[in-house]
N, C-alpha and C positions, 0 to 999 in steps of 0.2 A: 504493500500500500504506500501511496504518497500522501503524507499527512501534513497539513499546515497547523501550526500551534501559535496562538496569539497570547502574549502574556506581558505583564510588567516585569522589568528587569531587576527590581529592587529586593530588599530583604523580606518583604511580606511572604506569607505562606503560599499565596496563589502563584507567585513567580517560582518559588522553590519546587512546588508540586509539578507545575507545568514543565519545568526544565528537566527534573528527574524522570518524569514520564517520557519526555521526548528522547532522553538518553537511552532509556530502556527499550523504547521502540526501535531506535537505531541499532542497538545491540542485537535485537531480534530480526534484523534484516530489512526493516522498513525505512523508507526515505522520509526524513523529517525536515520541515522548513519552519524555522522560528521567525516570528515577526515581532519587533519591539523597537522602541526609540533608542535603546542602548543595548549593549551586549549583556545578556542575563548573567548575573554574578555567579550562578551555579553551573553555567555552561563552560566548565573548565576542562573539557576533554576534546581531543581531535577524533573525528570519525568521518569516514568517506560518505556516510549516510546522513550527516547533519549539515544543514545550510542555514545561514543567518541572513535575514533581510532587514537592514536598518531603514527606518522611515526618514524620508526627506520632507520636512515640513516647510510650508511657505511662510516667510517672514515679511509682513507688509504692515506699514503703520496704521492702516485702516482697521486691522484686526486687533481685538483684545486677546492677546495670547496667540499661539500658533494653532491652526486648525488640524490638530492631531488626528481626529476621527476621519476627516476627509483624506488625509495623507495615507492613513492606514487602509481605507477603502481602496484607494488607487493601487496601493502596493499589493494588496490581496488579489485584485483583478489581474494585474500584470503577471504576478508569479503563477497564479492558477492557470492562466492561459498558456504561458510558456513552459511551465514545469508539469502541467497536466495533473494538478492535485486531485485526489480522490475525495477528500473531505477536509473540513476546517474545524478545529477544536479551539474555541475561545475561552479563556479563563478570565473571569470578572465580567459582569454584565455591562458595566459602564466604563468606557464607551464601546467596548469591544463587540458586544452583540449588535449594537447599532451599525457599526462598520461592516460586520459580517452580513447583516441583512441587506444593506445597500449593495455590497459586492455581489451577493447572491442574485439580487434582482437585476443588476446590470448585466451579469454574465448570462442570465436567461435570455437576453436579447440576442445572444449568439448561440442559443440552444445548448448552453453549457450549464449543467445542473451541479451545484456544489453544496452537498449536505453540510449542515452546521450543527455542531454540538456546543452547548453553552454550559460551562461548569460554574456554579455559584460558590463564592468563597466567604461571603459574610458582609463586609462593609458595603458592597454593591447592593445588598438587599436591606440590611439592618439600619444603615445610616443614609448613605447618599441616595439610594434608589427611592426612599420614602419621601424625599423632598417633593412637595407639590409641583414645583417648577419642572420636574423631569419625570415624575411617576407615570404619567400616561405613556410616555415613550418607552420606559423600562417595561411596563406591562405589555405593550405591543410587541416589542422585539423578543421577549421571553416566549410569547405564544407563537412567534414565527420561527423559532429554533426547531430543528427537526428532533433534537433530543435535549432534555434538560437533566442535569445532575447537580447534586448538592453534596457538600463534604460532611454533613452531619444531619441527623434527624431533626435536631433543633432548628437548623437553617431551613430545611425543607418546610417545616411547619410554619416558620416565620414568613416564608415566601407565600404560602397559601393564605396566611392571615392578612397580609398586607397588599397582595396583588390578586387580581382575578385571572388566575392561571388555569387554563382549561385542558391541561395535559399532565401526564404523570411526571413526577420528578424522582429520578432514581438516586438513592443515597449510595455514594461510593466514598469511603473514608480516605482521608489523606494517608500517606504511607511513609515508610522509612527504608532507606537503602543501608542495611547494616554494614555493608562492606566499607562504608565511609568512616565507621567508628572502630575499625580493627587496628588499634594502635598497640605497639609493643609497650609493656609496662615501663621499661627503662626510658622510653621516649616521653611517656606521660610524666614520670617522676622528674625528668630533666626539665621539661617545659613548665611543670608546676613550680619548680624552684625559681623561675624567672619572676613570679608574681607573689609568692608567699613563702614565709619561713615554714619549717617543718611543723611547728606547733600551731600554725594558723589554719583556719578554715577558709575555703574560697566559696563565696556566694556569687551567682552570676545572673544577669538579666540580658536577654536578647530580644530586640524588637526594632520597629521602624520609627520609634519615638514620636508617635502621634498621640493626640489627647486621649483617644480611646484606650490607650495602654496605661494611662495613669502612672507614668514613670515616676512622678513625684512621690506617689505612695510607696513605690518600690524603695526609694531612697529613705523615706521615713521609717519603713520597716527595718531597713538595714541600720539606721541610726539607733533605733531602740535595741536591736539585736546585738550590735557591737558594744553595747554597754556591759553585756554579760559574756560575750563570746569574742575571742581574739580572732578577727576575721578581716578578709579583704573582699571588696565588692568589685566585680568586673562588669562594666556596662558596655555591651556590644551592640553596634548599630548606629544609626543616625536618622535625623528627621527634624521636623519643625519644632519639637519640644526640647531639643538638645541644649540650646543655650539656657533656657529656663532651668533645666535640670542641673546644669553645671553651676549656675548661680546659686541654686538651692544647696548644692553640695558645700559651697563656700560658706553660706549663711549658717549651715548646720555644723560647721567646723569639722567636716569629714575629710581627713587627710588620707584615708585608706580606701579611696574609690578611684578606680582606673577606667578612664574612657578610652575605648579601643577603636571606636568608629566602625567602619565597614570592614571588619577583619575577615580575611579569606579562610582562616583556619578555625571556623566556628565549631566544627566537630571536635577538634582537639581541645579547644577552650572548654567545651562542655565536659569533656572527659577528665579534665584536671579539677573539676569543680565538685563541691560537696552538696550544694543545694541550689536549686533554680527558683527564682521568684517571678511570678507573673500576676500582676495586680489589676489587670484589665477590667473595664466596665462592660466590654462586649468581646466575645471570642466565639465565632461560629464553630471552630474546631480546636485550635490551639496547637499548631504544628510545632512551634518552638518548644512547648512543654514535652511533646512526644519525642522530639530529638534529644532533649535533655535525658529523658528516661532511657532512650537507646544507648546513651553514654553512661548509664548506671548512676544517674544523678536524680535524686528525689525532687519532687516539685511541691512548692506551696503556692497555691493559686486561688483566684476567685472561683466561686461556685456557679458560674453562669455559662449559658450556651452549651457548647459541646465539651467543655472541660471536665465535667463529671464522668463522661464516658472514657476519658483518657486517664485522668488522675483519680485513682481510687482512694477515697478518704481513709486515713489511718492504715494504709497499706503501701501505696507508692508515694505518699506524701500527705498533704492536708489541704482541705478546701475550707475557705472562709468567705464571708459575705464581702461584696465589693465595698471598699473603703474601711474595712476592719483592720486597720494598721496594728492596733494593739494585739488582736488575736493572731495575726500572721507572725508578729514578732515573738509572741509567746510560744507558738508552735515551732518556730525556727530554733529558739533557744533550747526547747525540750529535745528536739531531734539532734542538734549539734552537740549537746551535752551528754548524749547517750551513744557511745560508740557501737554497742551491739545493735541498738535500734537502727542507727544510721546504716550499718552494714546490711541489715535485714531489708530495710526500705530500698537500698540501692539495688539489691538483687530482685526484689519484687517489681521495681520499676522496669528493670531490664526484661524480665520475663513477660510482663504485661505488654511492653512495647513490641514484642515479637508478633503479637496478634495483628500488628499493622505493618508487617514486613512487605516490601514491594513484591516479593514473590507471591504473596497472597492477593494483592490488589491488582497488579499489572494484568493478569489474565482477564479480569473483569472488563477493563478498558479495551483490551484487544478484541474480546468477544463483542463488545458494544459496537466497535467500528465495523467488524465483520457483519453483524446483523444489520446495521444501518446501510451498508453498501449492498447487502443482499436485497433489502427492501427497495433500494434505489433501482435495481435492475429488474424488479418484478414488472 
């Protein structure tokens, strides 16, 4: 199959899943064409079956910003025609489903039928999509997609609650490529020593630093925890809230917080950590938490969205209400003070994460493509 994949290139879960799925498709002999405005940060391999198409947007003073959606539409049309794509898989409804719909309609004029799969990841439905200024458009393009999938039951239900969707939404969980976490213990120990002394614990947070992540709560949890625990906080990622969070670090007099930006070695950073913090107000799935668990790192998180399906309370970590800084800090202190409990939770997290192995999820997507193309030819 020749498959087009549209995604954002940044740290968000949608880009990670789209990229890892594309890499697996290429490994299985399929030809994969990525569309994005920048090179996806997880597309760190060379393959004769992988192609990247960067968008060229028009920069003109009349426009407020650059018309990304139109540039994406044109690029899809061009690549589909010349590379003979069999189907298009877009991750994130806004604006990718809109561009996919336009491309599909324009290609029909040349008797070219391009099936479209839309995978919903969360913010596109729970936040942006519900805005009255664009909700009718989102609702329309969702219904025009040939197949809809969502990364969690919670997200599926939210979609039905907020939009008049007249078709089935298939739930396909996000996944983990465990080969990315296969580090030699000596390498882990050596890398860990770069950030912490032997007696120190390492707490980590990974996100795109948007308001919905409530990263300031993460720092407040660490501030309370570090009063009882000798620990270092690693902040991985970047985004609009970063400057605010750095300022908060200074106002809280936290000298043991390290901002690492868009680090490429996320899996290794998770593997050297003792605890992962995720204080979000909305998480349709929580891929970063799952990646932490694959690295044998327990999770303390909010109890919203798809997180309770990933983080099993009092087994792989702890769940707390959104904004419960005190409760999260107390749980962190309890866990990091008990070496036996910490070791048990680390193994529990790892074992539970195996349920989301790419080997379990990839065949579902491949079968979905095969079924869709089969129906196209009927």
